[in-house]
C-alpha positions as a Python dict, from the first residue, in 0.01 Angstrom:
ca = {
    (1, 'X'): (0, 0, 0),
    (2, 'X'): (55, -313, -202),
    (3, 'X'): (-123, -622, -67),
    (4, 'X'): (143, -892, -16),
    (5, 'X'): (-78, -1146, 160),
    (6, 'X'): (-95, -1486, -11),
    (7, 'X'): (-398, -1562, -227),
    (8, 'X'): (-677, -1750, -55),
    (9, 'X'): (-695, -2113, -161),
    (10, 'X'): (-791, -2454, -33),
    (11, 'X'): (-443, -2576, -130),
    (12, 'X'): (-160, -2525, 118),
    (13, 'X'): (91, -2502, -163),
    (14, 'X'): (-104, -2317, -436),
    (15, 'X'): (113, -2003, -439),
    (16, 'X'): (389, -2205, -605),
    (17, 'X'): (176, -2279, -913),
    (18, 'X'): (52, -2065, -1201),
    (19, 'X'): (-263, -2266, -1278),
    (20, 'X'): (-508, -2466, -1071),
    (21, 'X'): (-508, -2843, -1050),
    (22, 'X'): (-749, -2997, -1299),
    (23, 'X'): (-1063, -3164, -1172),
    (24, 'X'): (-941, -3496, -1313),
    (25, 'X'): (-618, -3472, -1114),
    (26, 'X'): (-811, -3373, -802),
    (27, 'X'): (-1019, -3688, -824),
    (28, 'X'): (-718, -3901, -909),
    (29, 'X'): (-496, -3777, -626),
    (30, 'X'): (-750, -3718, -349),
    (31, 'X'): (-760, -3969, -64),
    (32, 'X'): (-1022, -3812, 161),
    (33, 'X'): (-1292, -4058, 52),
    (34, 'X'): (-1106, -4339, 229),
    (35, 'X'): (-859, -4178, 471),
    (36, 'X'): (-1130, -3983, 655),
    (37, 'X'): (-1165, -4290, 876),
    (38, 'X'): (-842, -4176, 1044),
    (39, 'X'): (-1002, -3848, 1152),
    (40, 'X'): (-1001, -3924, 1524),
    (41, 'X'): (-639, -4036, 1510),
    (42, 'X'): (-549, -3722, 1315),
    (43, 'X'): (-712, -3504, 1579),
    (44, 'X'): (-540, -3692, 1863),
    (45, 'X'): (-203, -3647, 1696),
    (46, 'X'): (-266, -3279, 1625),
    (47, 'X'): (-367, -3207, 1984),
    (48, 'X'): (-56, -3379, 2118),
    (49, 'X'): (156, -3181, 1870),
    (50, 'X'): (-12, -2852, 1970),
    (51, 'X'): (45, -2916, 2340),
    (52, 'X'): (410, -2988, 2274),
    (53, 'X'): (446, -2669, 2066),
    (54, 'X'): (297, -2473, 2356),
    (55, 'X'): (520, -2641, 2616),
    (56, 'X'): (823, -2556, 2401),
    (57, 'X'): (718, -2192, 2361),
    (58, 'X'): (671, -2228, 1984),
    (59, 'X'): (304, -2124, 1995),
    (60, 'X'): (120, -1937, 2270),
    (61, 'X'): (-115, -2080, 2529),
    (62, 'X'): (-413, -1895, 2379),
    (63, 'X'): (-339, -2064, 2045),
    (64, 'X'): (-354, -2401, 2216),
    (65, 'X'): (-682, -2314, 2386),
    (66, 'X'): (-836, -2214, 2053),
    (67, 'X'): (-701, -2527, 1881),
    (68, 'X'): (-844, -2751, 2154),
    (69, 'X'): (-1182, -2581, 2137),
    (70, 'X'): (-1186, -2602, 1758),
    (71, 'X'): (-1088, -2967, 1757),
    (72, 'X'): (-1360, -3045, 2010),
    (73, 'X'): (-1617, -2891, 1778),
    (74, 'X'): (-1476, -3075, 1476),
    (75, 'X'): (-1488, -3403, 1666),
    (76, 'X'): (-1851, -3338, 1752),
    (77, 'X'): (-1932, -3257, 1388),
    (78, 'X'): (-1765, -3578, 1268),
    (79, 'X'): (-1944, -3794, 1524),
    (80, 'X'): (-2281, -3640, 1435),
    (81, 'X'): (-2217, -3683, 1062),
    (82, 'X'): (-2227, -3305, 1005),
    (83, 'X'): (-1866, -3257, 898),
    (84, 'X'): (-1841, -3167, 528),
    (85, 'X'): (-1560, -3355, 358),
    (86, 'X'): (-1421, -3152, 70),
    (87, 'X'): (-1247, -3319, -225),
    (88, 'X'): (-1060, -2995, -294),
    (89, 'X'): (-891, -3029, 46),
    (90, 'X'): (-752, -3361, -79),
    (91, 'X'): (-714, -3565, 240),
    (92, 'X'): (-826, -3603, 600),
    (93, 'X'): (-543, -3384, 729),
    (94, 'X'): (-614, -3080, 513),
    (95, 'X'): (-990, -3115, 560),
    (96, 'X'): (-952, -3094, 935),
    (97, 'X'): (-693, -2815, 915),
    (98, 'X'): (-915, -2617, 677),
    (99, 'X'): (-1213, -2649, 912),
    (100, 'X'): (-1001, -2565, 1216),
    (101, 'X'): (-869, -2250, 1050),
    (102, 'X'): (-1222, -2149, 956),
    (103, 'X'): (-1323, -2187, 1321),
    (104, 'X'): (-1024, -2035, 1505),
    (105, 'X'): (-827, -1837, 1245),
    (106, 'X'): (-452, -1792, 1283),
    (107, 'X'): (-422, -2045, 1566),
    (108, 'X'): (-530, -2312, 1318),
    (109, 'X'): (-265, -2196, 1074),
    (110, 'X'): (5, -2223, 1341),
    (111, 'X'): (-78, -2586, 1420),
    (112, 'X'): (129, -2722, 1132),
    (113, 'X'): (450, -2564, 1266),
    (114, 'X'): (728, -2820, 1292),
    (115, 'X'): (554, -3098, 1105),
    (116, 'X'): (466, -3212, 755),
    (117, 'X'): (184, -3418, 614),
    (118, 'X'): (451, -3684, 564),
    (119, 'X'): (512, -3743, 934),
    (120, 'X'): (149, -3658, 1015),
    (121, 'X'): (4, -3936, 798),
    (122, 'X'): (267, -4183, 918),
    (123, 'X'): (160, -4107, 1274),
    (124, 'X'): (-210, -4132, 1195),
    (125, 'X'): (-168, -4472, 1028),
    (126, 'X'): (26, -4606, 1325),
    (127, 'X'): (-234, -4478, 1572),
    (128, 'X'): (-516, -4626, 1362),
    (129, 'X'): (-341, -4958, 1315),
    (130, 'X'): (-254, -4984, 1684),
    (131, 'X'): (-624, -4950, 1765),
    (132, 'X'): (-711, -5212, 1501),
    (133, 'X'): (-455, -5459, 1641),
    (134, 'X'): (-593, -5416, 1992),
    (135, 'X'): (-942, -5492, 1861),
    (136, 'X'): (-819, -5796, 1670),
    (137, 'X'): (-640, -5935, 1976),
    (138, 'X'): (-961, -5902, 2177),
    (139, 'X'): (-1157, -6082, 1905),
    (140, 'X'): (-901, -6364, 1880),
    (141, 'X'): (-942, -6420, 2253),
    (142, 'X'): (-1322, -6430, 2219),
    (143, 'X'): (-1293, -6687, 1940),
    (144, 'X'): (-1050, -6895, 2144),
    (145, 'X'): (-1272, -6898, 2452),
    (146, 'X'): (-1564, -7033, 2250),
    (147, 'X'): (-1336, -7284, 2080),
    (148, 'X'): (-1221, -7411, 2420),
    (149, 'X'): (-1580, -7457, 2534),
    (150, 'X'): (-1668, -7691, 2249),
    (151, 'X'): (-1329, -7866, 2268),
    (152, 'X'): (-1385, -7942, 2635),
    (153, 'X'): (-1734, -8068, 2566),
    (154, 'X'): (-1588, -8316, 2315),
    (155, 'X'): (-1258, -8406, 2479),
    (156, 'X'): (-1366, -8773, 2462),
    (157, 'X'): (-1551, -8772, 2129),
    (158, 'X'): (-1364, -8994, 1877),
    (159, 'X'): (-1297, -8844, 1535),
    (160, 'X'): (-1102, -8986, 1241),
    (161, 'X'): (-769, -8813, 1209),
    (162, 'X'): (-674, -8772, 844),
    (163, 'X'): (-360, -8751, 639),
    (164, 'X'): (-396, -8707, 262),
    (165, 'X'): (-770, -8693, 340),
    (166, 'X'): (-750, -9065, 418),
    (167, 'X'): (-844, -9207, 759),
    (168, 'X'): (-518, -9228, 954),
    (169, 'X'): (-562, -9269, 1332),
    (170, 'X'): (-827, -9190, 1592),
    (171, 'X'): (-813, -8852, 1761),
    (172, 'X'): (-1075, -8673, 1965),
    (173, 'X'): (-1280, -8386, 1828),
    (174, 'X'): (-1157, -8176, 2119),
    (175, 'X'): (-796, -8253, 2031),
    (176, 'X'): (-859, -8158, 1670),
    (177, 'X'): (-1009, -7822, 1768),
    (178, 'X'): (-717, -7754, 2001),
    (179, 'X'): (-490, -7753, 1696),
    (180, 'X'): (-671, -7436, 1591),
    (181, 'X'): (-625, -7288, 1935),
    (182, 'X'): (-250, -7332, 1892),
    (183, 'X'): (-261, -7174, 1546),
    (184, 'X'): (-450, -6869, 1666),
    (185, 'X'): (-230, -6848, 1973),
    (186, 'X'): (70, -6800, 1741),
    (187, 'X'): (-136, -6551, 1541),
    (188, 'X'): (-200, -6347, 1855),
    (189, 'X'): (172, -6356, 1936),
    (190, 'X'): (251, -6225, 1589),
    (191, 'X'): (2, -5939, 1618),
    (192, 'X'): (143, -5844, 1958),
    (193, 'X'): (493, -5846, 1812),
    (194, 'X'): (385, -5632, 1515),
    (195, 'X'): (221, -5389, 1756),
    (196, 'X'): (558, -5319, 1920),
    (197, 'X'): (698, -5198, 1588),
    (198, 'X'): (381, -5009, 1502),
    (199, 'X'): (406, -4827, 1834),
    (200, 'X'): (690, -4592, 1739),
    (201, 'X'): (632, -4222, 1678),
    (202, 'X'): (721, -4068, 1340),
    (203, 'X'): (590, -3718, 1426),
    (204, 'X'): (870, -3465, 1446),
    (205, 'X'): (1046, -3602, 1140),
    (206, 'X'): (864, -3338, 931),
    (207, 'X'): (896, -3386, 556),
    (208, 'X'): (1213, -3598, 568),
    (209, 'X'): (1495, -3420, 753),
    (210, 'X'): (1343, -3319, 1085),
    (211, 'X'): (1264, -2959, 1181),
    (212, 'X'): (1461, -2654, 1296),
    (213, 'X'): (1203, -2580, 1566),
    (214, 'X'): (1296, -2688, 1924),
    (215, 'X'): (1041, -2969, 1945),
    (216, 'X'): (1013, -3240, 2212),
    (217, 'X'): (929, -3565, 2036),
    (218, 'X'): (943, -3768, 2356),
    (219, 'X'): (667, -3555, 2506),
    (220, 'X'): (442, -3626, 2208),
    (221, 'X'): (526, -3996, 2226),
    (222, 'X'): (427, -4011, 2592),
    (223, 'X'): (98, -3830, 2533),
    (224, 'X'): (3, -4060, 2243),
    (225, 'X'): (115, -4378, 2418),
    (226, 'X'): (405, -4459, 2185),
    (227, 'X'): (683, -4668, 2335),
    (228, 'X'): (961, -4483, 2151),
    (229, 'X'): (1027, -4239, 1868),
    (230, 'X'): (1140, -4341, 1521),
    (231, 'X'): (1516, -4298, 1522),
    (232, 'X'): (1572, -4174, 1165),
    (233, 'X'): (1361, -3904, 1002),
    (234, 'X'): (1400, -4042, 648),
    (235, 'X'): (1291, -4387, 757),
    (236, 'X'): (1012, -4252, 977),
    (237, 'X'): (818, -4083, 696),
    (238, 'X'): (873, -4348, 429),
    (239, 'X'): (855, -4680, 614),
    (240, 'X'): (550, -4896, 568),
    (241, 'X'): (711, -5218, 685),
    (242, 'X'): (485, -5222, 989),
    (243, 'X'): (179, -5223, 760),
    (244, 'X'): (327, -5507, 556),
    (245, 'X'): (396, -5703, 875),
    (246, 'X'): (35, -5649, 981),
    (247, 'X'): (-92, -5781, 648),
    (248, 'X'): (145, -6078, 673),
    (249, 'X'): (17, -6163, 1021),
    (250, 'X'): (-337, -6121, 892),
    (251, 'X'): (-270, -6351, 596),
    (252, 'X'): (-152, -6621, 835),
    (253, 'X'): (-456, -6580, 1060),
    (254, 'X'): (-691, -6592, 763),
    (255, 'X'): (-510, -6896, 626),
    (256, 'X'): (-568, -7076, 956),
    (257, 'X'): (-936, -6980, 959),
    (258, 'X'): (-960, -7084, 595),
    (259, 'X'): (-828, -7430, 685),
    (260, 'X'): (-1087, -7457, 961),
    (261, 'X'): (-1351, -7338, 716),
    (262, 'X'): (-1253, -7610, 470),
    (263, 'X'): (-1288, -7871, 742),
    (264, 'X'): (-1627, -7741, 852),
    (265, 'X'): (-1742, -7756, 490),
    (266, 'X'): (-1617, -8113, 450),
    (267, 'X'): (-1752, -8228, 786),
    (268, 'X'): (-2093, -8078, 707),
    (269, 'X'): (-2114, -8258, 372),
    (270, 'X'): (-2355, -8556, 378),
    (271, 'X'): (-2062, -8769, 262),
    (272, 'X'): (-1912, -8720, 609),
    (273, 'X'): (-2196, -8578, 815),
    (274, 'X'): (-1974, -8521, 1120),
    (275, 'X'): (-2129, -8184, 1211),
    (276, 'X'): (-2407, -7946, 1130),
    (277, 'X'): (-2389, -7568, 1136),
    (278, 'X'): (-2660, -7350, 1286),
    (279, 'X'): (-2905, -7228, 1024),
    (280, 'X'): (-2811, -6864, 1078),
    (281, 'X'): (-2472, -6927, 917),
    (282, 'X'): (-2608, -7105, 609),
    (283, 'X'): (-2821, -7027, 307),
    (284, 'X'): (-3043, -7224, 71),
    (285, 'X'): (-3055, -7267, -303),
    (286, 'X'): (-3269, -7070, -547),
    (287, 'X'): (-3356, -7391, -731),
    (288, 'X'): (-3285, -7688, -500),
    (289, 'X'): (-3510, -7672, -194),
    (290, 'X'): (-3318, -7939, -3),
    (291, 'X'): (-2990, -7748, 4),
    (292, 'X'): (-2824, -7604, 315),
    (293, 'X'): (-2506, -7432, 203),
    (294, 'X'): (-2220, -7338, 441),
    (295, 'X'): (-2185, -6990, 295),
    (296, 'X'): (-2003, -6830, 589),
    (297, 'X'): (-1705, -7069, 597),
    (298, 'X'): (-1697, -7061, 216),
    (299, 'X'): (-1673, -6681, 223),
    (300, 'X'): (-1401, -6692, 487),
    (301, 'X'): (-1210, -6926, 259),
    (302, 'X'): (-1259, -6680, -28),
    (303, 'X'): (-1174, -6368, 172),
    (304, 'X'): (-839, -6521, 263),
    (305, 'X'): (-732, -6462, -97),
    (306, 'X'): (-838, -6099, -62),
    (307, 'X'): (-614, -6052, 242),
    (308, 'X'): (-326, -6229, 69),
    (309, 'X'): (-374, -5991, -223),
    (310, 'X'): (-342, -5690, 7),
    (311, 'X'): (-13, -5823, 137),
    (312, 'X'): (124, -5863, -216),
    (313, 'X'): (-12, -5519, -307),
    (314, 'X'): (180, -5349, -25),
    (315, 'X'): (499, -5541, -95),
    (316, 'X'): (479, -5441, -459),
    (317, 'X'): (395, -5081, -367),
    (318, 'X'): (712, -5042, -160),
    (319, 'X'): (964, -5247, -353),
    (320, 'X'): (1083, -4976, -594),
    (321, 'X'): (1053, -4658, -388),
    (322, 'X'): (1360, -4446, -318),
    (323, 'X'): (1380, -4254, 9),
    (324, 'X'): (1195, -4067, 136),
    (325, 'X'): (819, -4014, 104),
    (326, 'X'): (657, -4066, -237),
    (327, 'X'): (296, -4019, -346),
    (328, 'X'): (284, -4395, -411),
    (329, 'X'): (239, -4435, -37),
    (330, 'X'): (-113, -4298, -61),
    (331, 'X'): (-197, -4642, -201),
    (332, 'X'): (-107, -4809, 128),
    (333, 'X'): (-432, -4725, 306),
    (334, 'X'): (-703, -4906, 112),
    (335, 'X'): (-536, -5251, 129),
    (336, 'X'): (-447, -5190, 493),
    (337, 'X'): (-799, -5079, 587),
    (338, 'X'): (-957, -5361, 389),
    (339, 'X'): (-733, -5619, 557),
    (340, 'X'): (-822, -5496, 904),
    (341, 'X'): (-1193, -5481, 819),
    (342, 'X'): (-1189, -5833, 675),
    (343, 'X'): (-1005, -5982, 973),
    (344, 'X'): (-1229, -5807, 1226),
    (345, 'X'): (-1549, -5912, 1051),
    (346, 'X'): (-1424, -6269, 1009),
    (347, 'X'): (-1327, -6307, 1375),
    (348, 'X'): (-1659, -6163, 1492),
    (349, 'X'): (-1863, -6407, 1289),
    (350, 'X'): (-1636, -6703, 1363),
    (351, 'X'): (-1657, -6650, 1739),
    (352, 'X'): (-2034, -6684, 1705),
    (353, 'X'): (-2032, -6959, 1443),
    (354, 'X'): (-1811, -7190, 1648),
    (355, 'X'): (-2081, -7197, 1917),
    (356, 'X'): (-2335, -7309, 1656),
    (357, 'X'): (-2160, -7635, 1566),
    (358, 'X'): (-2369, -7945, 1632),
    (359, 'X'): (-2145, -8251, 1659),
    (360, 'X'): (-2262, -8592, 1535),
    (361, 'X'): (-2050, -8847, 1726),
    (362, 'X'): (-2217, -9152, 1569),
    (363, 'X'): (-2109, -9048, 1219),
    (364, 'X'): (-1753, -8986, 1339),
    (365, 'X'): (-1735, -9327, 1503),
    (366, 'X'): (-1880, -9499, 1197),
    (367, 'X'): (-1612, -9340, 979),
    (368, 'X'): (-1343, -9475, 1210),
    (369, 'X'): (-1463, -9828, 1141),
    (370, 'X'): (-1409, -9783, 767),
    (371, 'X'): (-1045, -9685, 747),
    (372, 'X'): (-846, -9934, 961),
    (373, 'X'): (-774, -9648, 1200),
    (374, 'X'): (-612, -9871, 1464),
    (375, 'X'): (-365, -10040, 1228),
    (376, 'X'): (-74, -9841, 1371),
    (377, 'X'): (-181, -9950, 1720),
    (378, 'X'): (-148, -10313, 1610),
    (379, 'X'): (204, -10242, 1482),
    (380, 'X'): (297, -10070, 1809),
    (381, 'X'): (153, -10367, 1999),
    (382, 'X'): (392, -10609, 1824),
    (383, 'X'): (687, -10374, 1869),
    (384, 'X'): (622, -10385, 2242),
    (385, 'X'): (633, -10765, 2211),
    (386, 'X'): (984, -10740, 2065),
    (387, 'X'): (929, -10726, 1687),
    (388, 'X'): (1126, -10456, 1500),
    (389, 'X'): (895, -10179, 1380),
    (390, 'X'): (962, -10231, 1009),
    (391, 'X'): (873, -10599, 1044),
    (392, 'X'): (562, -10509, 1242),
    (393, 'X'): (468, -10259, 972),
    (394, 'X'): (488, -10537, 711),
    (395, 'X'): (278, -10776, 918),
    (396, 'X'): (2, -10519, 969),
    (397, 'X'): (5, -10422, 601),
    (398, 'X'): (-69, -10786, 513),
    (399, 'X'): (-345, -10796, 775),
    (400, 'X'): (-504, -10484, 627),
    (401, 'X'): (-496, -10638, 280),
    (402, 'X'): (-677, -10943, 417),
    (403, 'X'): (-930, -10718, 591),
    (404, 'X'): (-998, -10534, 266),
    (405, 'X'): (-1059, -10862, 82),
    (406, 'X'): (-1303, -10981, 347),
    (407, 'X'): (-1476, -10647, 392),
    (408, 'X'): (-1403, -10633, 764),
    (409, 'X'): (-1212, -10412, 1006),
    (410, 'X'): (-918, -10545, 1209),
    (411, 'X'): (-1111, -10572, 1540),
    (412, 'X'): (-1356, -10804, 1360),
    (413, 'X'): (-1086, -11071, 1307),
    (414, 'X'): (-1077, -11366, 1544),
    (415, 'X'): (-766, -11426, 1751),
    (416, 'X'): (-679, -11727, 1537),
    (417, 'X'): (-702, -11517, 1222),
    (418, 'X'): (-477, -11249, 1370),
    (419, 'X'): (-223, -11502, 1496),
    (420, 'X'): (-189, -11626, 1137),
    (421, 'X'): (-3, -11303, 1069),
    (422, 'X'): (218, -11315, 1381),
    (423, 'X'): (254, -11555, 1673),
    (424, 'X'): (324, -11256, 1899),
    (425, 'X'): (-44, -11161, 1893),
    (426, 'X'): (-241, -11266, 2200),
    (427, 'X'): (-585, -11198, 2353),
    (428, 'X'): (-478, -10858, 2490),
    (429, 'X'): (-454, -10731, 2131),
    (430, 'X'): (-822, -10633, 2136),
    (431, 'X'): (-747, -10370, 2400),
    (432, 'X'): (-539, -10176, 2146),
    (433, 'X'): (-760, -10242, 1846),
    (434, 'X'): (-1052, -10046, 1993),
    (435, 'X'): (-1086, -9675, 1928),
    (436, 'X'): (-1103, -9605, 2300),
    (437, 'X'): (-786, -9802, 2362),
    (438, 'X'): (-606, -9623, 2081),
    (439, 'X'): (-703, -9283, 2220),
    (440, 'X'): (-610, -9368, 2577),
    (441, 'X'): (-266, -9492, 2472),
    (442, 'X'): (-160, -9147, 2343),
    (443, 'X'): (-126, -9025, 2700),
    (444, 'X'): (160, -8778, 2677),
    (445, 'X'): (192, -8401, 2643),
    (446, 'X'): (44, -8302, 2309),
    (447, 'X'): (-125, -8640, 2262),
    (448, 'X'): (-490, -8708, 2190),
    (449, 'X'): (-572, -8903, 2507),
    (450, 'X'): (-880, -8738, 2662),
    (451, 'X'): (-694, -8662, 2985),
    (452, 'X'): (-424, -8484, 2786),
    (453, 'X'): (-684, -8290, 2589),
    (454, 'X'): (-842, -8167, 2912),
    (455, 'X'): (-501, -8072, 3048),
    (456, 'X'): (-426, -7876, 2729),
    (457, 'X'): (-759, -7696, 2759),
    (458, 'X'): (-686, -7607, 3121),
    (459, 'X'): (-347, -7463, 3022),
    (460, 'X'): (-511, -7266, 2742),
    (461, 'X'): (-771, -7120, 2975),
    (462, 'X'): (-497, -7016, 3216),
    (463, 'X'): (-318, -6831, 2935),
    (464, 'X'): (-633, -6642, 2845),
    (465, 'X'): (-721, -6544, 3202),
}
C-alpha cells in the first residue's frame, strides 16, 4: 500500500513547498527569541479554545483531557527553565504546539482546529498587554501614594513657582508635587481606557474570514475574561491600534515623569540646592571625587525618547498595510514589550526614589527673596483699592525697576518709598508682600494656599482608596 501520510516536519505548512527554508530565512523570520514571553498567555488561550471545541462537540473529551495534561507539563517545564525553545519551530505558538503533540499525539494536532496563528497571536498579545496594563496601574497608584506623603509633609513649605525658568510667584512644595499627581491621574485614566479596547477577543476569526466550524466565541471570551468579541474577523487579526494606544499612553506617562526628572535634576543642582536625592539613586564621577550625579532621573529622561520611538515605530509599521494580516506585524512585539518593560521599571524605581527626596526649605525661601515673587500680590492689592489692573501692573513694574537698582526686594522698601509709586498703598501692604501672605491669599479650589493643598491631598487619597 502506498503511504499517503504527510512528511514529518517541524513546519506546519512544509508539504506545500519543494525545498526547505534556508537557515538565513529561519533566523530572519523567527520570533521565538522574543515572543516566548507570551507562553503563559498562549497556553491560557489554547486551553480556553480546547474547552470550547469540546463543548461544541468538535473534539472529544479525551482529547481535552490529554491537552490539559500536556499543557500542565509544558507550563511546568517553562517555569523550571527546562523547556527547549526551537528556532525551527519559528514562534512561541508552534513551539508549544510541537511539544504538546510530542507529549499527547493526535490530541495536540486537533487543538488548532478552528483557529489560525493570526487570531492566536492577536489573542496572546491582548492577554499579555492586559496583564501589563494591570501591573502598570498598580505601580502608578504606588507612586501616587508616596507622592502624596511627601506633598502632605510639605503642604506649607514655600517654593518659588517658575515660568520661563524665572521666579514667578510663591507656591508650596506640596502644591507643586500635586501637579504631578494630577498628571499621573490622567495617565491612569488613559491606561484604563486603553484596557477596555484591549479586552476584546480576536480568537475565532481564524486567518481572516472566520471558520466553518460551529465555534462559540462568547464562551472563550468569558473564560479568558474578555468583555466582548471583536466584531469583524478581518479587523480582529490585523488590528494593532490597541498596541499603538498603549504606547501613546506610555509616551505621555514617560513625558510627565521626564518633566519631574528634569525638575529633580535642577533642584538638586548646587545652583538651586532645593533638594537632595538619597545616595542609592545617584552615582559618582570616575575623575571628580566631589560629584553626586542624579543618574536615575537622567535615565528616566533619556528612556522617554525610547518609548516615544516605539510609538513612532508602531505607527510606521501599520500605516501602509492592507487588510488583513501581514508578516510585518511580527515587528509589533519588540517595541510593545520594550515599552511595557521601560514603563514598569521606571514606575518601580520612581515610587522608591520619591521617598528619598530630602527637602531644603531654607534654600527655597532664599530663592523667593531674589525674584520679586510677591510683585503680583502688590498689583492685586492696588486693584482691590480701586486701581485698574493694567495701571497697577505699570506701578509695580516701576517699583521692581527701583528694587533692582537698589538691590533690594519689595518687602524691604519703607512705606514712604512704596507710597511714592502709588498713594493707594498703606501699612497693610506688608501683609501681602510676605511669602506667607501670598500663599494664604490663593485660598480657592486648585490654589496653592496650604489649606487648599491639604484638601487636594485628602481628595486624592479618597480616590486611591
